[in-house]
Structures are given as structure tokens and as C-alpha cells.
Backbone atoms as SQL, in Angstrom:
CREATE TABLE atoms (id INTEGER PRIMARY KEY, chain TEXT, resi INTEGER, resn TEXT, atom TEXT, x REAL, y REAL, z REAL);
INSERT INTO atoms VALUES
  (1, 'A', 1, 'MET', 'N', -53.546, 69.441, 35.098),
  (2, 'A', 1, 'MET', 'CA', -54.930, 69.690, 34.763),
  (3, 'A', 1, 'MET', 'C', -55.191, 69.240, 33.327),
  (4, 'A', 2, 'CYS', 'N', -56.354, 68.759, 33.087),
  (5, 'A', 2, 'CYS', 'CA', -56.688, 68.256, 31.755),
  (6, 'A', 2, 'CYS', 'C', -56.936, 69.384, 30.759),
  (7, 'A', 3, 'PHE', 'N', -57.616, 70.437, 31.190),
  (8, 'A', 3, 'PHE', 'CA', -58.002, 71.495, 30.260),
  (9, 'A', 3, 'PHE', 'C', -57.226, 72.774, 30.549),
  (10, 'A', 4, 'SER', 'N', -55.915, 72.682, 30.471),
  (11, 'A', 4, 'SER', 'CA', -55.069, 73.850, 30.669),
  (12, 'A', 4, 'SER', 'C', -54.761, 74.476, 29.307),
  (13, 'A', 5, 'LEU', 'N', -54.049, 75.581, 29.336),
  (14, 'A', 5, 'LEU', 'CA', -53.673, 76.237, 28.089),
  (15, 'A', 5, 'LEU', 'C', -52.692, 75.376, 27.297),
  (16, 'A', 6, 'ALA', 'N', -51.822, 74.656, 28.004),
  (17, 'A', 6, 'ALA', 'CA', -50.872, 73.777, 27.312),
  (18, 'A', 6, 'ALA', 'C', -51.609, 72.672, 26.563),
  (19, 'A', 7, 'TRP', 'N', -52.654, 72.136, 27.171),
  (20, 'A', 7, 'TRP', 'CA', -53.463, 71.102, 26.512),
  (21, 'A', 7, 'TRP', 'C', -54.143, 71.678, 25.271),
  (22, 'A', 8, 'PHE', 'N', -54.697, 72.869, 25.398),
  (23, 'A', 8, 'PHE', 'CA', -55.378, 73.522, 24.280),
  (24, 'A', 8, 'PHE', 'C', -54.403, 73.825, 23.142),
  (25, 'A', 9, 'VAL', 'N', -53.190, 74.259, 23.489),
  (26, 'A', 9, 'VAL', 'CA', -52.173, 74.543, 22.477),
  (27, 'A', 9, 'VAL', 'C', -51.819, 73.267, 21.726),
  (28, 'A', 10, 'GLN', 'N', -51.632, 72.174, 22.447),
  (29, 'A', 10, 'GLN', 'CA', -51.293, 70.913, 21.785),
  (30, 'A', 10, 'GLN', 'C', -52.424, 70.427, 20.889),
  (31, 'A', 11, 'MET', 'N', -53.657, 70.601, 21.308),
  (32, 'A', 11, 'MET', 'CA', -54.794, 70.215, 20.467),
  (33, 'A', 11, 'MET', 'C', -54.850, 71.062, 19.199),
  (34, 'A', 12, 'LEU', 'N', -54.591, 72.356, 19.308),
  (35, 'A', 12, 'LEU', 'CA', -54.577, 73.218, 18.128),
  (36, 'A', 12, 'LEU', 'C', -53.462, 72.823, 17.164),
  (37, 'A', 13, 'ILE', 'N', -52.290, 72.490, 17.700),
  (38, 'A', 13, 'ILE', 'CA', -51.174, 72.091, 16.847),
  (39, 'A', 13, 'ILE', 'C', -51.484, 70.776, 16.141),
  (40, 'A', 14, 'ILE', 'N', -52.060, 69.827, 16.860),
  (41, 'A', 14, 'ILE', 'CA', -52.450, 68.557, 16.241),
  (42, 'A', 14, 'ILE', 'C', -53.461, 68.803, 15.133),
  (43, 'A', 15, 'LEU', 'N', -54.419, 69.693, 15.365),
  (44, 'A', 15, 'LEU', 'CA', -55.430, 70.010, 14.357),
  (45, 'A', 15, 'LEU', 'C', -54.805, 70.655, 13.121),
  (46, 'A', 16, 'VAL', 'N', -53.866, 71.583, 13.311),
  (47, 'A', 16, 'VAL', 'CA', -53.213, 72.248, 12.183),
  (48, 'A', 16, 'VAL', 'C', -52.395, 71.247, 11.368),
  (49, 'A', 17, 'VAL', 'N', -51.635, 70.392, 12.047),
  (50, 'A', 17, 'VAL', 'CA', -50.822, 69.400, 11.339),
  (51, 'A', 17, 'VAL', 'C', -51.710, 68.404, 10.610),
  (52, 'A', 18, 'LEU', 'N', -52.782, 67.982, 11.242),
  (53, 'A', 18, 'LEU', 'CA', -53.706, 67.050, 10.600),
  (54, 'A', 18, 'LEU', 'C', -54.338, 67.669, 9.353),
  (55, 'A', 19, 'CYS', 'N', -54.737, 68.923, 9.439),
  (56, 'A', 19, 'CYS', 'CA', -55.296, 69.598, 8.261),
  (57, 'A', 19, 'CYS', 'C', -54.261, 69.725, 7.150),
  (58, 'A', 20, 'GLY', 'N', -53.010, 69.994, 7.514),
  (59, 'A', 20, 'GLY', 'CA', -51.944, 70.066, 6.511),
  (60, 'A', 20, 'GLY', 'C', -51.708, 68.731, 5.832),
  (61, 'A', 21, 'VAL', 'N', -51.710, 67.649, 6.604),
  (62, 'A', 21, 'VAL', 'CA', -51.521, 66.311, 6.029),
  (63, 'A', 21, 'VAL', 'C', -52.679, 65.957, 5.102),
  (64, 'A', 22, 'ILE', 'N', -53.897, 66.274, 5.505),
  (65, 'A', 22, 'ILE', 'CA', -55.063, 66.002, 4.655),
  (66, 'A', 22, 'ILE', 'C', -54.984, 66.812, 3.359),
  (67, 'A', 23, 'ALA', 'N', -54.565, 68.070, 3.453),
  (68, 'A', 23, 'ALA', 'CA', -54.439, 68.901, 2.237),
  (69, 'A', 23, 'ALA', 'C', -53.379, 68.340, 1.300),
  (70, 'A', 24, 'ILE', 'N', -52.256, 67.896, 1.856),
  (71, 'A', 24, 'ILE', 'CA', -51.204, 67.320, 1.010),
  (72, 'A', 24, 'ILE', 'C', -51.681, 66.022, 0.370),
  (73, 'A', 25, 'LEU', 'N', -52.380, 65.196, 1.130),
  (74, 'A', 25, 'LEU', 'CA', -52.909, 63.958, 0.563),
  (75, 'A', 25, 'LEU', 'C', -53.922, 64.227, -0.545),
  (76, 'A', 26, 'ARG', 'N', -54.736, 65.257, -0.375),
  (77, 'A', 26, 'ARG', 'CA', -55.704, 65.590, -1.426),
  (78, 'A', 26, 'ARG', 'C', -55.010, 66.042, -2.699),
  (79, 'A', 27, 'ILE', 'N', -53.866, 66.703, -2.555),
  (80, 'A', 27, 'ILE', 'CA', -53.120, 67.138, -3.735),
  (81, 'A', 27, 'ILE', 'C', -52.487, 65.947, -4.444),
  (82, 'A', 28, 'TRP', 'N', -51.900, 65.031, -3.686),
  (83, 'A', 28, 'TRP', 'CA', -51.139, 63.939, -4.298),
  (84, 'A', 28, 'TRP', 'C', -51.997, 62.739, -4.652),
  (85, 'A', 29, 'VAL', 'N', -53.094, 62.500, -3.932),
  (86, 'A', 29, 'VAL', 'CA', -53.923, 61.325, -4.208),
  (87, 'A', 29, 'VAL', 'C', -54.976, 61.620, -5.263),
  (88, 'A', 30, 'PHE', 'N', -55.552, 62.810, -5.215),
  (89, 'A', 30, 'PHE', 'CA', -56.606, 63.181, -6.158),
  (90, 'A', 30, 'PHE', 'C', -56.158, 64.344, -7.034),
  (91, 'A', 31, 'PRO', 'N', -55.193, 64.127, -7.931),
  (92, 'A', 31, 'PRO', 'CA', -54.731, 65.253, -8.758),
  (93, 'A', 31, 'PRO', 'C', -55.756, 65.619, -9.830),
  (94, 'A', 32, 'MET', 'N', -55.836, 66.912, -10.111),
  (95, 'A', 32, 'MET', 'CA', -56.697, 67.369, -11.199),
  (96, 'A', 32, 'MET', 'C', -55.971, 67.184, -12.522),
  (97, 'A', 33, 'MET', 'N', -56.715, 67.142, -13.576),
  (98, 'A', 33, 'MET', 'CA', -56.122, 66.947, -14.895),
  (99, 'A', 33, 'MET', 'C', -55.213, 68.127, -15.235),
  (100, 'A', 34, 'GLY', 'N', -53.999, 67.851, -15.640),
  (101, 'A', 34, 'GLY', 'CA', -53.079, 68.891, -16.073),
  (102, 'A', 34, 'GLY', 'C', -52.370, 69.636, -14.970),
  (103, 'A', 35, 'SER', 'N', -52.531, 69.224, -13.710),
  (104, 'A', 35, 'SER', 'CA', -51.889, 69.962, -12.623),
  (105, 'A', 35, 'SER', 'C', -50.749, 69.171, -11.991),
  (106, 'A', 36, 'VAL', 'N', -50.121, 68.328, -12.770),
  (107, 'A', 36, 'VAL', 'CA', -49.031, 67.505, -12.243),
  (108, 'A', 36, 'VAL', 'C', -47.850, 68.379, -11.819),
  (109, 'A', 37, 'ASP', 'N', -47.534, 69.399, -12.581),
  (110, 'A', 37, 'ASP', 'CA', -46.388, 70.252, -12.267),
  (111, 'A', 37, 'ASP', 'C', -46.649, 71.173, -11.083),
  (112, 'A', 38, 'ALA', 'N', -47.892, 71.431, -10.756),
  (113, 'A', 38, 'ALA', 'CA', -48.219, 72.362, -9.669),
  (114, 'A', 38, 'ALA', 'C', -48.288, 71.680, -8.306),
  (115, 'A', 39, 'ARG', 'N', -48.093, 70.371, -8.262),
  (116, 'A', 39, 'ARG', 'CA', -48.218, 69.678, -6.985),
  (117, 'A', 39, 'ARG', 'C', -47.064, 69.976, -6.033),
  (118, 'A', 40, 'ILE', 'N', -45.849, 70.080, -6.536),
  (119, 'A', 40, 'ILE', 'CA', -44.695, 70.309, -5.663),
  (120, 'A', 40, 'ILE', 'C', -44.727, 71.709, -5.034),
  (121, 'A', 41, 'PRO', 'N', -44.959, 72.778, -5.798),
  (122, 'A', 41, 'PRO', 'CA', -45.062, 74.097, -5.151),
  (123, 'A', 41, 'PRO', 'C', -46.244, 74.192, -4.181),
  (124, 'A', 42, 'ALA', 'N', -47.348, 73.528, -4.506),
  (125, 'A', 42, 'ALA', 'CA', -48.494, 73.550, -3.601),
  (126, 'A', 42, 'ALA', 'C', -48.171, 72.832, -2.291),
  (127, 'A', 43, 'THR', 'N', -47.437, 71.735, -2.375),
  (128, 'A', 43, 'THR', 'CA', -47.030, 71.011, -1.168),
  (129, 'A', 43, 'THR', 'C', -46.090, 71.853, -0.320),
  (130, 'A', 44, 'ILE', 'N', -45.141, 72.523, -0.952),
  (131, 'A', 44, 'ILE', 'CA', -44.225, 73.398, -0.218),
  (132, 'A', 44, 'ILE', 'C', -44.987, 74.542, 0.440),
  (133, 'A', 45, 'ASN', 'N', -45.960, 75.086, -0.261),
  (134, 'A', 45, 'ASN', 'CA', -46.781, 76.165, 0.288),
  (135, 'A', 45, 'ASN', 'C', -47.554, 75.696, 1.519),
  (136, 'A', 46, 'ILE', 'N', -48.116, 74.510, 1.468),
  (137, 'A', 46, 'ILE', 'CA', -48.855, 73.974, 2.611),
  (138, 'A', 46, 'ILE', 'C', -47.928, 73.763, 3.800),
  (139, 'A', 47, 'VAL', 'N', -46.746, 73.206, 3.561),
  (140, 'A', 47, 'VAL', 'CA', -45.795, 72.970, 4.649),
  (141, 'A', 47, 'VAL', 'C', -45.366, 74.289, 5.289),
  (142, 'A', 48, 'ILE', 'N', -45.119, 75.307, 4.479),
  (143, 'A', 48, 'ILE', 'CA', -44.738, 76.613, 5.019),
  (144, 'A', 48, 'ILE', 'C', -45.860, 77.193, 5.873),
  (145, 'A', 49, 'TRP', 'N', -47.112, 77.093, 5.418),
  (146, 'A', 49, 'TRP', 'CA', -48.226, 77.631, 6.187),
  (147, 'A', 49, 'TRP', 'C', -48.464, 76.851, 7.477),
  (148, 'A', 50, 'VAL', 'N', -48.221, 75.554, 7.470),
  (149, 'A', 50, 'VAL', 'CA', -48.346, 74.779, 8.714),
  (150, 'A', 50, 'VAL', 'C', -47.294, 75.240, 9.715),
  (151, 'A', 51, 'ILE', 'N', -46.066, 75.453, 9.259),
  (152, 'A', 51, 'ILE', 'CA', -45.010, 75.926, 10.152),
  (153, 'A', 51, 'ILE', 'C', -45.350, 77.303, 10.710),
  (154, 'A', 52, 'VAL', 'N', -45.849, 78.200, 9.871),
  (155, 'A', 52, 'VAL', 'CA', -46.226, 79.540, 10.325),
  (156, 'A', 52, 'VAL', 'C', -47.366, 79.465, 11.343),
  (157, 'A', 53, 'CYS', 'N', -48.359, 78.640, 11.091),
  (158, 'A', 53, 'CYS', 'CA', -49.487, 78.518, 12.021),
  (159, 'A', 53, 'CYS', 'C', -49.052, 77.955, 13.367),
  (160, 'A', 54, 'VAL', 'N', -48.181, 76.970, 13.370),
  (161, 'A', 54, 'VAL', 'CA', -47.684, 76.415, 14.633),
  (162, 'A', 54, 'VAL', 'C', -46.896, 77.480, 15.399),
  (163, 'A', 55, 'PHE', 'N', -46.080, 78.249, 14.705),
  (164, 'A', 55, 'PHE', 'CA', -45.328, 79.326, 15.351),
  (165, 'A', 55, 'PHE', 'C', -46.273, 80.363, 15.967),
  (166, 'A', 56, 'VAL', 'N', -47.304, 80.745, 15.237),
  (167, 'A', 56, 'VAL', 'CA', -48.262, 81.742, 15.744),
  (168, 'A', 56, 'VAL', 'C', -49.015, 81.197, 16.955),
  (169, 'A', 57, 'ILE', 'N', -49.366, 79.922, 16.940),
  (170, 'A', 57, 'ILE', 'CA', -50.054, 79.324, 18.092),
  (171, 'A', 57, 'ILE', 'C', -49.160, 79.378, 19.326),
  (172, 'A', 58, 'TYR', 'N', -47.881, 78.986, 19.184),
  (173, 'A', 58, 'TYR', 'CA', -46.966, 79.058, 20.315),
  (174, 'A', 58, 'TYR', 'C', -46.759, 80.495, 20.782),
  (175, 'A', 59, 'LEU', 'N', -46.639, 81.424, 19.861),
  (176, 'A', 59, 'LEU', 'CA', -46.432, 82.819, 20.218),
  (177, 'A', 59, 'LEU', 'C', -47.638, 83.378, 20.975),
  (178, 'A', 60, 'LEU', 'N', -48.837, 83.137, 20.477),
  (179, 'A', 60, 'LEU', 'CA', -50.031, 83.634, 21.151),
  (180, 'A', 60, 'LEU', 'C', -50.219, 82.983, 22.518),
  (181, 'A', 61, 'ALA', 'N', -49.932, 81.692, 22.628),
  (182, 'A', 61, 'ALA', 'CA', -50.049, 81.023, 23.927),
  (183, 'A', 61, 'ALA', 'C', -49.062, 81.625, 24.921),
  (184, 'A', 62, 'ASP', 'N', -47.843, 81.911, 24.479),
  (185, 'A', 62, 'ASP', 'CA', -46.857, 82.518, 25.371),
  (186, 'A', 62, 'ASP', 'C', -47.281, 83.920, 25.786),
  (187, 'A', 63, 'LEU', 'N', -47.833, 84.696, 24.853),
  (188, 'A', 63, 'LEU', 'CA', -48.305, 86.041, 25.200),
  (189, 'A', 63, 'LEU', 'C', -49.470, 85.992, 26.179),
  (190, 'A', 64, 'ILE', 'N', -50.374, 85.038, 26.004),
  (191, 'A', 64, 'ILE', 'CA', -51.493, 84.893, 26.949),
  (192, 'A', 64, 'ILE', 'C', -50.982, 84.512, 28.330),
  (193, 'A', 65, 'MET', 'N', -50.012, 83.587, 28.380),
  (194, 'A', 65, 'MET', 'CA', -49.467, 83.182, 29.673),
  (195, 'A', 65, 'MET', 'C', -48.741, 84.335, 30.355),
  (196, 'A', 66, 'CYS', 'N', -48.029, 85.141, 29.594),
  (197, 'A', 66, 'CYS', 'CA', -47.344, 86.293, 30.185),
  (198, 'A', 66, 'CYS', 'C', -48.341, 87.353, 30.646),
  (199, 'A', 67, 'ALA', 'N', -49.392, 87.579, 29.876),
  (200, 'A', 67, 'ALA', 'CA', -50.370, 88.609, 30.223),
  (201, 'A', 67, 'ALA', 'C', -51.179, 88.230, 31.459),
  (202, 'A', 68, 'LEU', 'N', -51.505, 86.954, 31.592),
  (203, 'A', 68, 'LEU', 'CA', -52.331, 86.529, 32.715),
  (204, 'A', 68, 'LEU', 'C', -51.515, 86.054, 33.911),
  (205, 'A', 69, 'GLY', 'N', -50.222, 85.969, 33.756),
  (206, 'A', 69, 'GLY', 'CA', -49.359, 85.658, 34.883),
  (207, 'A', 69, 'GLY', 'C', -49.361, 84.214, 35.329),
  (208, 'A', 70, 'GLY', 'N', -49.710, 83.315, 34.475),
  (209, 'A', 70, 'GLY', 'CA', -49.674, 81.893, 34.833),
  (210, 'A', 70, 'GLY', 'C', -50.871, 81.501, 35.672),
  (211, 'A', 71, 'GLY', 'N', -50.626, 80.874, 36.823),
  (212, 'A', 71, 'GLY', 'CA', -51.703, 80.401, 37.674),
  (213, 'A', 71, 'GLY', 'C', -52.023, 78.941, 37.382),
  (214, 'A', 72, 'PRO', 'N', -53.005, 78.374, 38.061),
  (215, 'A', 72, 'PRO', 'CA', -53.291, 76.940, 37.874),
  (216, 'A', 72, 'PRO', 'C', -53.875, 76.614, 36.509),
  (217, 'A', 73, 'TRP', 'N', -54.559, 77.563, 35.865),
  (218, 'A', 73, 'TRP', 'CA', -55.155, 77.296, 34.565),
  (219, 'A', 73, 'TRP', 'C', -54.184, 77.519, 33.418),
  (220, 'A', 74, 'PHE', 'N', -53.109, 78.256, 33.671),
  (221, 'A', 74, 'PHE', 'CA', -52.135, 78.585, 32.623),
  (222, 'A', 74, 'PHE', 'C', -50.726, 78.222, 33.053),
  (223, 'A', 75, 'PRO', 'N', -50.357, 76.956, 33.121),
  (224, 'A', 75, 'PRO', 'CA', -48.973, 76.607, 33.491),
  (225, 'A', 75, 'PRO', 'C', -48.013, 76.963, 32.358),
  (226, 'A', 76, 'ARG', 'N', -46.776, 77.228, 32.706),
  (227, 'A', 76, 'ARG', 'CA', -45.776, 77.585, 31.707),
  (228, 'A', 76, 'ARG', 'C', -45.491, 76.400, 30.810),
  (229, 'A', 77, 'ILE', 'N', -45.331, 76.647, 29.511),
  (230, 'A', 77, 'ILE', 'CA', -44.951, 75.601, 28.561),
  (231, 'A', 77, 'ILE', 'C', -43.448, 75.705, 28.365),
  (232, 'A', 78, 'ARG', 'N', -42.738, 74.657, 28.716),
  (233, 'A', 78, 'ARG', 'CA', -41.277, 74.666, 28.544),
  (234, 'A', 78, 'ARG', 'C', -40.837, 73.351, 28.019);
């Protein structure tokens, strides 16, 4: 099916990763004056938050699939 929960999960993950890449590019391409030293911790912070968001998306999708018992609209993600 085109609009299953697995499709929605993948779209959310793509969106989160894309937002993380854009945020990192904004830090490294358009630096503010005097913030050269703060770019590396900010990049690490963004990467950590992207990983946490992807984990939460997978966790919530798995909980929804378990709660609703699968079916044609919610195939198992494996």
C-alpha cells in the first residue's frame, strides 16, 4: 500500500534528516561573527537530536502497530 504506516514513518525520518542537514549547513555555510568555536558543539548537538528523533519515530510507530494489531493499513516494519 502506498499510504501505510511504514510509508509515513519513512517520510518522517526523511524529513527529520533533511532538517538536520539543513541546520548543519546553515551553521557551517553562514557562520555568525565570532561563533567559529561554537560550530562543532552545535553540529554534535544537531546530530544527537536527529538520532533521538529517529529513535522516537520508530518507537512510536512500533507502539502504534502493537496497539492496533497490524492489519492492511499497519504492516509490520522489519
